[in-house]
MILOLUM-72069 format. One line per 5 residues: number of its first residue (from 1); their letters; for each residue y, x, z of C-alpha. Coordinates in nm, 4 decimals. Example, Ala and Ser with C-alpha at 12.3 -4.5 7.8 and 13.67 -1.06 7.14 Angstrom:
2
1> AS> -0.4500/1.2300/0.7800 ~ -0.1060/1.3670/0.7140
END
This chain:
176
1> MKSTS> 11.7546/8.9305/8.1089 ~ 11.6557/8.6273/8.2785 ~ 11.4035/8.5999/8.5491 ~ 11.1320/8.3379/8.4595 ~ 10.9339/8.3405/8.7747
6> SIKLA> 10.8559/8.5207/9.1102 ~ 10.5333/8.5964/9.2974 ~ 10.5063/8.6327/9.6647 ~ 10.2688/8.9216/9.7524 ~ 10.1550/9.0411/10.1152
11> AHPES> 10.3372/9.3802/10.1052 ~ 10.5506/9.6052/9.8852 ~ 10.3532/9.6200/9.5349 ~ 10.2969/9.9718/9.3620 ~ 10.1158/10.0143/9.0226
16> FQLEA> 9.9936/9.7184/8.8290 ~ 9.8002/9.6650/8.5079 ~ 9.8091/9.3875/8.2613 ~ 9.5227/9.2374/8.0609 ~ 9.5868/9.2333/7.6955
21> QGNRI> 9.3130/8.9925/7.6260 ~ 9.3717/8.7631/7.9299 ~ 9.6121/8.6378/8.1694 ~ 9.5606/8.8583/8.5069 ~ 9.7726/9.1057/8.6354
26> FVNVP> 9.6268/9.3764/8.9040 ~ 9.8559/9.4901/9.1547 ~ 9.8217/9.7718/9.4164 ~ 9.9443/9.6637/9.7444 ~ 9.8758/9.9552/9.9674
31> GAKQV> 10.0680/9.8104/10.2861 ~ 9.8443/9.5153/10.2847 ~ 9.5227/9.7348/10.2035 ~ 9.4404/9.5149/9.8699 ~ 9.4659/9.4551/9.4948
36> AVIDR> 9.6175/9.1422/9.4396 ~ 9.4839/8.9215/9.1384 ~ 9.7735/8.7502/8.9655 ~ 9.7618/8.4781/8.6842 ~ 10.0597/8.5357/8.4854
41> ARSTV> 10.0663/8.2277/8.3145 ~ 10.0723/8.0316/8.6088 ~ 10.2427/8.2712/8.8327 ~ 10.0000/8.2255/9.1302 ~ 9.7723/8.4886/9.3279
46> LATWP> 9.4049/8.4042/9.2089 ~ 9.2472/8.6641/9.4529 ~ 9.3327/8.9515/9.6685 ~ 9.0336/9.2294/9.7081 ~ 9.0494/9.4151/10.0156
51> MTQFT> 9.0570/9.8222/10.0066 ~ 8.8982/9.8727/10.3607 ~ 8.6847/10.2175/10.3085 ~ 8.9445/10.3562/10.0930 ~ 9.3082/10.2925/10.1597
56> ANFPL> 9.6726/10.4116/10.0700 ~ 9.5915/10.2813/9.7262 ~ 9.8693/10.3573/9.4797 ~ 9.7972/10.4128/9.0990 ~ 9.5741/10.1986/8.8779
61> ALDEA> 9.4320/10.1945/8.5483 ~ 9.2414/9.9537/8.3516 ~ 8.9621/9.9795/8.1457 ~ 8.9500/9.6217/7.9837 ~ 8.6595/9.6598/7.7446
66> NGRLF> 8.4211/9.7442/8.0359 ~ 8.5954/9.5119/8.3013 ~ 8.6859/9.8142/8.5520 ~ 8.9644/9.8793/8.7302 ~ 9.0584/10.2572/8.8603
71> VGCRQ> 9.2044/10.2528/9.2038 ~ 9.3324/10.5846/9.2950 ~ 9.3388/10.6232/9.7010 ~ 9.4795/10.8743/9.9233 ~ 9.3092/10.7870/10.2580
76> PARLV> 9.0598/10.9432/10.2145 ~ 9.1387/11.0927/9.8264 ~ 8.8938/10.8956/9.6207 ~ 8.8881/10.7290/9.2731 ~ 8.7576/10.3538/9.3390
81> VVDTA> 8.5847/10.1546/9.0422 ~ 8.6242/9.7912/9.0871 ~ 8.4448/9.5425/8.8889 ~ 8.7036/9.3219/8.7368 ~ 8.4853/9.0146/8.7153
86> TGKPV> 8.3734/9.0130/9.0935 ~ 8.6456/9.2016/9.2699 ~ 8.3726/9.4603/9.4123 ~ 8.3599/9.8215/9.4016 ~ 8.0951/9.9674/9.1462
91> TDLAI> 8.1442/10.3109/9.2384 ~ 8.3696/10.5942/9.4074 ~ 8.4455/10.9534/9.3499 ~ 8.6189/11.2214/9.5513 ~ 8.9552/11.3390/9.3721
96> SGDTD> 9.2266/11.5566/9.4648 ~ 9.4698/11.4553/9.7327 ~ 9.8129/11.2835/9.7077 ~ 9.7136/11.0853/9.3551 ~ 10.0297/10.9089/9.2364
101> DLFYD> 9.9526/10.8648/8.8587 ~ 9.6310/10.7298/8.6773 ~ 9.5586/10.6763/8.3263 ~ 9.2541/10.5737/8.1258 ~ 9.2077/10.7272/7.7828
106> ARRKR> 8.9855/10.4626/7.6076 ~ 8.9398/10.6850/7.2864 ~ 8.8026/10.9595/7.4838 ~ 8.6443/10.7700/7.7840 ~ 8.8381/10.9772/8.0352
111> LYLSC> 9.0907/10.9216/8.3346 ~ 9.3552/11.1533/8.4291 ~ 9.4922/11.1613/8.7622 ~ 9.8128/11.3772/8.8651 ~ 9.7590/11.4488/9.2347
116> GAGYV> 10.0422/11.6224/9.4591 ~ 9.7948/11.8452/9.6101 ~ 9.8619/12.0577/9.3115 ~ 9.6049/11.9353/9.0449 ~ 9.5408/11.7143/8.7589
121> DVIEQ> 9.1992/11.5731/8.7853 ~ 9.0156/11.4989/8.4543 ~ 8.7343/11.2388/8.5168 ~ 8.4625/11.1667/8.2467 ~ 8.3301/10.8124/8.2204
126> RGADT> 7.9627/10.8303/8.0892 ~ 7.8823/10.4674/8.1424 ~ 8.0770/10.1482/8.3045 ~ 7.9544/10.2530/8.6410 ~ 7.9097/10.6135/8.6099
131> YLLRE> 8.1913/10.8941/8.6526 ~ 8.1913/11.2740/8.6909 ~ 8.4574/11.5098/8.7504 ~ 8.5030/11.7078/8.4269 ~ 8.7873/11.9495/8.4974
136> RIPTR> 9.0403/12.0228/8.7929 ~ 9.3526/12.1680/8.6328 ~ 9.5790/12.3396/8.8694 ~ 9.9333/12.2585/8.8847 ~ 10.1761/12.3211/9.1653
141> AGART> 10.1939/12.1113/9.4955 ~ 10.4136/11.7888/9.4753 ~ 10.3485/11.7374/9.0926 ~ 10.2211/11.4102/9.1169 ~ 10.4546/11.2204/8.8506
146> SFFSA> 10.2842/11.1834/8.5158 ~ 10.2680/10.9823/8.1927 ~ 9.9719/10.9707/7.9563 ~ 10.0552/10.8767/7.5744 ~ 9.7468/10.7804/7.3839
151> DLNEF> 9.9716/10.7460/7.0773 ~ 10.1186/11.1078/7.0918 ~ 9.7815/11.2336/7.2473 ~ 9.9465/11.4009/7.5445 ~ 9.9799/11.4188/7.9035
156> YLAVP> 10.3063/11.4823/8.0691 ~ 10.3404/11.6206/8.4182 ~ 10.6511/11.6531/8.6120 ~ 10.6280/11.9429/8.8291 ~ 10.9286/11.9811/9.1148
161> LQDRH> 11.1440/12.3022/9.2006 ~ 10.9436/12.5237/9.4441 ~ 11.0287/12.8611/9.5949 ~ 11.1174/13.0633/9.2902 ~ 10.9666/12.8565/9.0277
166> EAEIR> 11.1619/12.6195/8.8163 ~ 11.1487/12.2207/8.7825 ~ 10.9715/12.1448/8.4563 ~ 10.7795/11.9148/8.2485 ~ 10.4456/12.0287/8.1310
171> VFQPQ> 10.2807/11.9015/7.8495 ~ 9.8808/11.8866/7.7884 ~ 9.6798/11.7977/7.4947 ~ 9.3511/11.6217/7.5614 ~ 9.0569/11.8083/7.3889
176> N> 8.7514/11.6305/7.2505
END
């Protein structure tokens, strides 16, 4: 593999999302309290969107069709929905603590957030700017690493060893 470019950021990058129909990359940069917007064709930072009210922004997901970027924040625990045309937050919603992974299920119009506080939050998208907590699934404290496969229609959650409970991978199948 050969490196073709390098793009300087203000601090350590966390999650990032690439547009399929455009050239932008959205990057969470929690140490700088911002989301960086990169032009991947030009390898330049186009903009930085400040995260001031809600910080410790780690996971991201993208609804490209509706122009919405979902930002999972830990301080305080909030899901922030950002308009990708303007970079402005359009709404936010309380979530469980210590969110680490976030996925958008375009088919069902849902978001899945794995939260180290011991829950998977399922958020329903009722419109580009309207979101509602659909369910909060108890897991185990520290279970925050996850993966959603739209192709397999499965959500995988890594659950750590804790007390007398074995480490495990839990598999969930979203219901309609």
